[in-house]
C-alpha positions as a Markdown table, in Angstrom:
| # | Residue | x | y | z |
|---|---|---|---|---|
| 1 | Unk | -24.3 | -43.3 | 131.9 |
| 2 | Unk | -26.3 | -45.9 | 133.8 |
| 3 | Unk | -28.8 | -45.2 | 136.5 |
| 4 | Unk | -30.9 | -47.5 | 138.7 |
| 5 | Unk | -34.1 | -48.7 | 137.1 |
| 6 | Unk | -37.3 | -47.0 | 138.3 |
| 7 | Unk | -40.3 | -49.0 | 137.4 |
| 8 | Unk | -42.7 | -46.0 | 137.4 |
| 9 | Unk | -41.0 | -44.7 | 134.2 |
| 10 | Unk | -42.5 | -47.6 | 132.2 |
| 11 | Unk | -45.6 | -49.8 | 132.4 |
| 12 | Unk | -46.0 | -52.3 | 135.2 |
| 13 | Unk | -44.9 | -55.2 | 132.9 |
| 14 | Unk | -41.2 | -54.2 | 133.3 |
| 15 | Unk | -41.3 | -54.5 | 137.1 |
| 16 | Unk | -42.8 | -58.0 | 137.0 |
| 17 | Unk | -39.5 | -59.4 | 135.7 |
| 18 | Unk | -37.1 | -57.7 | 138.0 |
| 19 | Unk | -37.7 | -59.9 | 141.0 |
| 20 | Unk | -37.8 | -63.1 | 139.0 |
| 21 | Unk | -35.1 | -63.9 | 136.4 |
| 22 | Unk | -33.6 | -60.6 | 135.5 |
| 23 | Unk | -31.8 | -57.5 | 136.7 |
| 24 | Unk | -32.8 | -54.3 | 135.0 |
| 25 | Unk | -31.2 | -50.9 | 134.3 |
| 26 | Unk | -32.3 | -47.8 | 132.5 |
| 27 | Unk | -29.3 | -46.7 | 130.5 |
| 28 | Unk | -28.3 | -43.8 | 128.3 |
| 29 | Unk | -26.6 | -44.2 | 125.0 |
| 30 | Unk | -24.7 | -41.2 | 123.6 |
| 31 | Unk | -25.7 | -40.1 | 120.1 |
| 32 | Unk | -25.1 | -36.9 | 118.2 |
| 33 | Unk | -26.2 | -33.5 | 119.7 |
| 34 | Unk | -28.7 | -33.0 | 116.8 |
| 35 | Unk | -30.5 | -36.2 | 117.9 |
| 36 | Unk | -30.8 | -35.1 | 121.5 |
| 37 | Unk | -27.5 | -36.2 | 122.9 |
| 38 | Unk | -28.6 | -39.4 | 124.7 |
| 39 | Unk | -31.2 | -42.0 | 123.9 |
| 40 | Unk | -32.7 | -44.2 | 126.7 |
| 41 | Unk | -32.8 | -48.0 | 126.7 |
| 42 | Unk | -33.9 | -50.7 | 129.2 |
| 43 | Unk | -31.4 | -53.5 | 129.7 |
| 44 | Unk | -32.4 | -56.9 | 131.1 |
| 45 | Unk | -29.6 | -59.3 | 132.3 |
| 46 | Unk | -30.6 | -62.9 | 133.1 |
| 47 | Unk | -29.8 | -64.2 | 136.6 |
| 48 | Unk | -28.5 | -67.6 | 137.4 |
| 49 | Unk | -30.2 | -69.9 | 140.0 |
| 50 | Unk | -28.1 | -68.3 | 142.7 |
| 51 | Unk | -29.3 | -64.8 | 141.7 |
| 52 | Unk | -26.1 | -63.7 | 140.1 |
| 53 | Unk | -26.0 | -62.4 | 136.5 |
| 54 | Unk | -25.6 | -65.2 | 134.0 |
| 55 | Unk | -22.1 | -65.6 | 132.6 |
| 56 | Unk | -22.7 | -68.4 | 130.2 |
| 57 | Unk | -20.4 | -68.5 | 127.2 |
| 58 | Unk | -21.1 | -68.0 | 124.4 |
| 59 | Unk | -24.0 | -65.8 | 125.6 |
| 60 | Unk | -26.6 | -64.4 | 123.3 |
| 61 | Unk | -27.7 | -60.8 | 123.3 |
| 62 | Unk | -30.7 | -59.2 | 121.5 |
| 63 | Unk | -30.9 | -55.5 | 120.7 |
| 64 | Unk | -34.5 | -54.4 | 120.0 |
| 65 | Unk | -35.7 | -51.4 | 118.0 |
| 66 | Unk | -39.4 | -50.6 | 118.3 |
| 67 | Unk | -41.9 | -49.4 | 115.7 |
| 68 | Unk | -43.3 | -45.9 | 115.1 |
| 69 | Unk | -45.2 | -44.5 | 118.1 |
| 70 | Unk | -44.0 | -47.2 | 120.4 |
| 71 | Unk | -41.4 | -47.5 | 123.1 |
| 72 | Unk | -39.2 | -50.1 | 124.8 |
| 73 | Unk | -41.9 | -51.1 | 127.3 |
| 74 | Unk | -44.0 | -52.8 | 124.6 |
| 75 | Unk | -41.2 | -55.5 | 124.3 |
| 76 | Unk | -41.0 | -56.3 | 128.0 |
| 77 | Unk | -42.5 | -59.7 | 127.4 |
| 78 | Unk | -39.7 | -60.8 | 125.1 |
| 79 | Unk | -37.4 | -62.2 | 127.8 |
| 80 | Unk | -40.1 | -64.6 | 129.0 |
| 81 | Unk | -40.3 | -66.2 | 125.5 |
| 82 | Unk | -36.6 | -66.3 | 124.6 |
| 83 | Unk | -35.0 | -68.5 | 127.2 |
| 84 | Unk | -31.7 | -68.8 | 125.2 |
| 85 | Unk | -31.0 | -65.0 | 125.3 |
| 86 | Unk | -29.2 | -63.7 | 128.4 |
| 87 | Unk | -29.0 | -60.0 | 127.6 |
| 88 | Unk | -31.8 | -57.8 | 126.1 |
| 89 | Unk | -31.3 | -54.1 | 125.2 |
| 90 | Unk | -34.5 | -52.3 | 124.3 |
| 91 | Unk | -33.9 | -48.9 | 122.8 |
| 92 | Unk | -36.1 | -45.8 | 122.7 |
| 93 | Unk | -35.6 | -44.0 | 119.4 |
| 94 | Unk | -35.5 | -40.2 | 119.2 |
| 95 | Unk | -38.9 | -38.7 | 119.7 |
| 96 | Unk | -40.2 | -41.9 | 121.4 |
| 97 | Unk | -40.5 | -43.3 | 124.9 |
| 98 | Unk | -38.1 | -41.7 | 127.4 |
| 99 | Unk | -35.7 | -40.4 | 124.7 |
| 100 | Unk | -35.6 | -36.7 | 123.8 |
| 101 | Unk | -37.3 | -35.0 | 120.9 |
| 102 | Unk | -40.7 | -33.9 | 119.7 |
| 103 | Unk | -43.0 | -36.9 | 119.6 |
| 104 | Unk | -43.0 | -38.5 | 116.2 |
| 105 | Unk | -40.2 | -36.2 | 114.9 |
| 106 | Unk | -36.7 | -36.5 | 113.6 |
| 107 | Unk | -34.6 | -33.9 | 111.8 |
| 108 | Unk | -33.9 | -36.6 | 109.2 |
| 109 | Unk | -34.1 | -40.4 | 108.9 |
| 110 | Unk | -30.3 | -40.7 | 108.7 |
| 111 | Unk | -30.2 | -39.4 | 112.3 |
| 112 | Unk | -32.2 | -42.4 | 113.4 |
| 113 | Unk | -29.9 | -44.7 | 111.5 |
| 114 | Unk | -26.7 | -43.1 | 112.8 |
| 115 | Unk | -28.2 | -43.0 | 116.4 |
| 116 | Unk | -28.9 | -46.7 | 116.2 |
| 117 | Unk | -25.4 | -47.5 | 115.0 |
| 118 | Unk | -23.9 | -45.4 | 117.8 |
| 119 | Unk | -26.1 | -47.0 | 120.5 |
| 120 | Unk | -25.5 | -50.5 | 119.2 |
| 121 | Unk | -21.7 | -50.1 | 119.0 |
| 122 | Unk | -21.7 | -48.8 | 122.6 |
| 123 | Unk | -23.8 | -51.8 | 123.8 |
| 124 | Unk | -21.3 | -54.2 | 122.1 |
| 125 | Unk | -18.3 | -52.3 | 123.5 |
| 126 | Unk | -19.8 | -52.5 | 127.0 |
| 127 | Unk | -20.6 | -56.3 | 126.7 |
| 128 | Unk | -18.2 | -57.7 | 124.0 |
| 129 | Unk | -18.5 | -61.3 | 125.2 |
| 130 | Unk | -22.0 | -61.6 | 123.8 |
| 131 | Unk | -23.1 | -62.9 | 120.4 |
| 132 | Unk | -25.3 | -59.9 | 119.3 |
| 133 | Unk | -28.4 | -60.1 | 117.2 |
| 134 | Unk | -30.4 | -57.0 | 116.0 |
| 135 | Unk | -34.2 | -56.9 | 115.9 |
| 136 | Unk | -36.4 | -54.2 | 114.4 |
| 137 | Unk | -40.2 | -54.1 | 114.1 |
| 138 | Unk | -42.1 | -52.0 | 111.5 |
| 139 | Unk | -40.4 | -48.6 | 111.5 |
| 140 | Unk | -37.7 | -50.0 | 113.6 |
| 141 | Unk | -37.2 | -52.6 | 110.9 |
| 142 | Unk | -36.7 | -49.9 | 108.3 |
| 143 | Unk | -34.1 | -48.2 | 110.6 |
| 144 | Unk | -32.3 | -51.6 | 110.9 |
| 145 | Unk | -32.3 | -52.2 | 107.2 |
| 146 | Unk | -31.0 | -48.7 | 106.5 |
| 147 | Unk | -28.3 | -49.0 | 109.1 |
| 148 | Unk | -27.3 | -52.4 | 107.8 |
| 149 | Unk | -26.9 | -51.1 | 104.2 |
| 150 | Unk | -24.5 | -48.5 | 105.5 |
| 151 | Unk | -22.0 | -51.2 | 106.3 |
| 152 | Unk | -21.6 | -49.9 | 109.9 |
| 153 | Unk | -23.1 | -53.0 | 111.7 |
| 154 | Unk | -20.3 | -55.5 | 111.3 |
| 155 | Unk | -20.8 | -56.6 | 115.0 |
| 156 | Unk | -24.2 | -58.1 | 114.2 |
| 157 | Unk | -24.4 | -61.9 | 114.0 |
| 158 | Unk | -28.0 | -62.1 | 113.0 |
| 159 | Unk | -30.6 | -59.7 | 111.8 |
| 160 | Unk | -34.4 | -60.0 | 112.4 |
| 161 | Unk | -37.1 | -57.7 | 110.9 |
| 162 | Unk | -40.8 | -58.0 | 111.7 |
| 163 | Unk | -43.2 | -56.4 | 109.2 |
| 164 | Unk | -40.5 | -53.9 | 108.2 |
| 165 | Unk | -42.1 | -50.6 | 107.1 |
| 166 | Unk | -40.9 | -50.3 | 103.5 |
| 167 | Unk | -44.3 | -49.5 | 102.0 |
| 168 | Unk | -47.9 | -48.9 | 103.1 |
| 169 | Unk | -50.5 | -51.5 | 102.2 |
| 170 | Unk | -52.8 | -48.7 | 101.1 |
| 171 | Unk | -50.9 | -45.8 | 99.7 |
| 172 | Unk | -51.6 | -42.3 | 101.0 |
| 173 | Unk | -54.0 | -40.1 | 99.0 |
| 174 | Unk | -51.8 | -38.1 | 96.5 |
| 175 | Unk | -53.3 | -34.8 | 97.7 |
| 176 | Unk | -52.4 | -35.6 | 101.3 |
| 177 | Unk | -48.9 | -36.7 | 100.2 |
| 178 | Unk | -48.4 | -33.5 | 98.3 |
| 179 | Unk | -49.6 | -31.5 | 101.3 |
| 180 | Unk | -47.1 | -33.2 | 103.5 |
| 181 | Unk | -44.2 | -32.3 | 101.2 |
| 182 | Unk | -45.5 | -28.6 | 101.1 |
| 183 | Unk | -45.7 | -28.5 | 104.9 |
| 184 | Unk | -42.2 | -29.9 | 105.1 |
| 185 | Unk | -41.0 | -26.7 | 103.3 |
| 186 | Unk | -43.1 | -24.4 | 105.4 |
| 187 | Unk | -43.5 | -25.8 | 108.9 |
| 188 | Unk | -41.3 | -29.0 | 109.0 |
| 189 | Unk | -41.8 | -29.5 | 112.8 |
| 190 | Unk | -45.6 | -29.2 | 112.8 |
| 191 | Unk | -47.0 | -32.1 | 114.9 |
| 192 | Unk | -49.8 | -33.8 | 113.0 |
| 193 | Unk | -52.0 | -36.8 | 113.9 |
| 194 | Unk | -50.8 | -40.2 | 112.6 |
| 195 | Unk | -53.1 | -42.4 | 114.6 |
| 196 | Unk | -53.7 | -46.0 | 113.4 |
| 197 | Unk | -56.8 | -48.1 | 114.3 |
| 198 | Unk | -55.7 | -50.6 | 116.9 |
| 199 | Unk | -57.7 | -53.3 | 115.1 |
| 200 | Unk | -55.2 | -53.1 | 112.3 |
| 201 | Unk | -52.3 | -53.8 | 114.7 |
| 202 | Unk | -53.7 | -56.7 | 116.7 |
| 203 | Unk | -56.8 | -58.6 | 117.7 |
| 204 | Unk | -55.9 | -59.3 | 121.4 |
| 205 | Unk | -58.4 | -57.3 | 123.5 |
| 206 | Unk | -56.2 | -57.3 | 126.5 |
| 207 | Unk | -53.3 | -55.8 | 124.5 |
| 208 | Unk | -55.7 | -53.3 | 122.9 |
| 209 | Unk | -56.8 | -52.1 | 126.3 |
| 210 | Unk | -53.2 | -51.6 | 127.5 |
| 211 | Unk | -52.2 | -50.0 | 124.2 |
| 212 | Unk | -55.0 | -47.4 | 124.4 |
| 213 | Unk | -54.0 | -46.4 | 127.9 |
| 214 | Unk | -50.3 | -46.4 | 127.4 |
| 215 | Unk | -49.1 | -42.9 | 128.2 |
| 216 | Unk | -45.7 | -43.4 | 126.6 |
| 217 | Unk | -46.9 | -44.2 | 123.1 |
| 218 | Unk | -47.9 | -41.4 | 120.7 |
| 219 | Unk | -49.9 | -40.8 | 117.6 |
| 220 | Unk | -48.0 | -37.8 | 116.1 |
| 221 | Unk | -45.8 | -37.3 | 113.1 |
| 222 | Unk | -44.1 | -34.2 | 111.7 |
| 223 | Unk | -43.9 | -33.4 | 108.0 |
| 224 | Unk | -40.1 | -33.7 | 108.0 |
| 225 | Unk | -40.2 | -37.1 | 109.6 |
| 226 | Unk | -42.7 | -38.3 | 106.9 |
| 227 | Unk | -40.7 | -36.9 | 104.0 |
| 228 | Unk | -37.4 | -38.3 | 105.3 |
| 229 | Unk | -39.1 | -41.7 | 105.8 |
| 230 | Unk | -40.3 | -41.8 | 102.2 |
| 231 | Unk | -36.9 | -41.0 | 101.0 |
| 232 | Unk | -35.3 | -43.6 | 103.2 |
| 233 | Unk | -37.8 | -46.3 | 102.0 |
| 234 | Unk | -36.9 | -45.5 | 98.4 |
| 235 | Unk | -33.1 | -45.6 | 99.2 |
| 236 | Unk | -33.5 | -49.0 | 101.0 |
| 237 | Unk | -35.5 | -50.5 | 98.2 |
| 238 | Unk | -33.0 | -49.2 | 95.5 |
| 239 | Unk | -30.0 | -51.0 | 97.0 |
| 240 | Unk | -30.8 | -54.7 | 97.8 |
| 241 | Unk | -27.2 | -55.4 | 96.9 |
| 242 | Unk | -26.0 | -53.5 | 100.0 |
| 243 | Unk | -27.7 | -55.8 | 102.5 |
| 244 | Unk | -25.1 | -57.7 | 104.5 |
| 245 | Unk | -24.4 | -61.3 | 103.5 |
| 246 | Unk | -25.5 | -62.5 | 107.0 |
| 247 | Unk | -28.4 | -64.5 | 108.4 |
| 248 | Unk | -31.7 | -62.6 | 108.2 |
| 249 | Unk | -35.1 | -63.6 | 109.6 |
| 250 | Unk | -37.9 | -61.8 | 107.9 |
| 251 | Unk | -41.3 | -62.2 | 109.6 |
| 252 | Unk | -44.3 | -61.4 | 107.5 |
| 253 | Unk | -47.8 | -61.3 | 109.2 |
| 254 | Unk | -50.3 | -62.7 | 106.7 |
| 255 | Unk | -53.1 | -60.3 | 107.8 |
| 256 | Unk | -51.0 | -57.2 | 107.9 |
| 257 | Unk | -53.2 | -54.3 | 106.7 |
| 258 | Unk | -50.7 | -51.6 | 107.5 |
| 259 | Unk | -47.4 | -52.7 | 105.8 |
| 260 | Unk | -47.2 | -54.2 | 102.3 |
| 261 | Unk | -45.4 | -57.6 | 102.8 |
| 262 | Unk | -45.2 | -58.2 | 99.1 |
| 263 | Unk | -42.9 | -55.2 | 98.7 |
| 264 | Unk | -40.7 | -56.7 | 101.5 |
| 265 | Unk | -40.6 | -60.1 | 99.9 |
| 266 | Unk | -39.7 | -58.7 | 96.5 |
| 267 | Unk | -36.9 | -56.7 | 98.0 |
| 268 | Unk | -35.3 | -59.6 | 99.9 |
| 269 | Unk | -35.6 | -61.9 | 96.9 |
| 270 | Unk | -33.2 | -59.5 | 95.1 |
| 271 | Unk | -30.6 | -59.6 | 98.0 |
| 272 | Unk | -27.7 | -61.9 | 98.6 |
| 273 | Unk | -28.5 | -62.1 | 102.3 |
| 274 | Unk | -28.9 | -65.5 | 104.0 |
| 275 | Unk | -32.5 | -64.9 | 104.5 |
| 276 | Unk | -35.5 | -66.9 | 105.8 |
| 277 | Unk | -38.8 | -65.4 | 104.9 |
| 278 | Unk | -41.4 | -66.7 | 107.3 |
| 279 | Unk | -45.2 | -66.0 | 106.9 |
| 280 | Unk | -47.1 | -65.8 | 110.1 |
| 281 | Unk | -50.5 | -67.2 | 109.3 |
| 282 | Unk | -53.4 | -65.2 | 110.7 |
| 283 | Unk | -51.2 | -62.6 | 112.3 |
| 284 | Unk | -51.8 | -58.8 | 112.1 |
| 285 | Unk | -49.2 | -56.2 | 112.0 |
| 286 | Unk | -47.9 | -56.6 | 115.6 |
| 287 | Unk | -47.5 | -60.4 | 115.6 |
| 288 | Unk | -45.4 | -60.4 | 118.8 |
| 289 | Unk | -48.2 | -58.6 | 120.6 |
| 290 | Unk | -51.2 | -60.6 | 119.2 |
| 291 | Unk | -53.0 | -63.8 | 120.0 |
| 292 | Unk | -50.8 | -65.9 | 117.7 |
| 293 | Unk | -47.6 | -64.6 | 119.2 |
| 294 | Unk | -46.4 | -68.1 | 120.1 |
| 295 | Unk | -45.7 | -68.8 | 116.4 |
| 296 | Unk | -43.7 | -65.6 | 116.0 |
| 297 | Unk | -41.6 | -66.3 | 119.1 |
| 298 | Unk | -41.1 | -69.9 | 118.1 |
| 299 | Unk | -39.6 | -68.7 | 114.7 |
| 300 | Unk | -37.5 | -66.2 | 116.5 |
| 301 | Unk | -36.3 | -68.7 | 119.1 |
| 302 | Unk | -35.3 | -71.2 | 116.4 |
| 303 | Unk | -33.4 | -68.6 | 114.4 |
| 304 | Unk | -31.5 | -67.5 | 117.5 |
| 305 | Unk | -30.5 | -71.0 | 118.2 |
| 306 | Unk | -33.0 | -71.9 | 120.9 |
């Protein structure tokens, strides 16, 4: 189900592209009833000089999966940096953005994984002429990794993960961790604070200001989401052999104080993937939203064949 794009649903940044180089749609991807039935996504289609939608062949498409607490709107600047991509699909996961669900909740992590697989397959079915790449940042990176290990993403040509959330830089206090597991048994859907200092995420003051006033982001997490995430991280790390033998770009911000990049490096070194591990010098957790974003986009553009 596709409906006309209404700019007031997302930050102003989306509307700035519509009249220039892209057409936009807000679309709904069917997923299982347990995960809300439909997840929302924003679709950008590049126009030609005449204003028609680009029909270049082979055309490149990029499917984007955001991090925890985010939404598709925080990736609205990607099309202006990636001139070699004609189609962008920016998904809102369950419990995020315009998709259904308690904020920061999921019945289980496998639901996020299966929902991504269903949404991605529908996108590919709708636009089969494109060469599809899949991008995931932070929590989205963990969802992409989990989905790829399931063997259900054969349509993906290239994978990109930015600071994938496989382990925290500073482990959670054991008492808090035990408390979360207890709450999962008693009140699994209890919404708890999961706020992160914006200084950990980026240093760009303009981005910080927009981030703090973004009404679609959230800072909540339920106990069942946390427990299922921990289990998923252990599952991913235990099976490096299941990672597809395809091109992978792994972007590791050198100043990431949230995610442990060393765990990510150790994991990928055990895989048979065609990987490129790229350190982003001086970058904090959200490298694509920080002052040094040009380096991150240059690496991504090169990997995509730009």
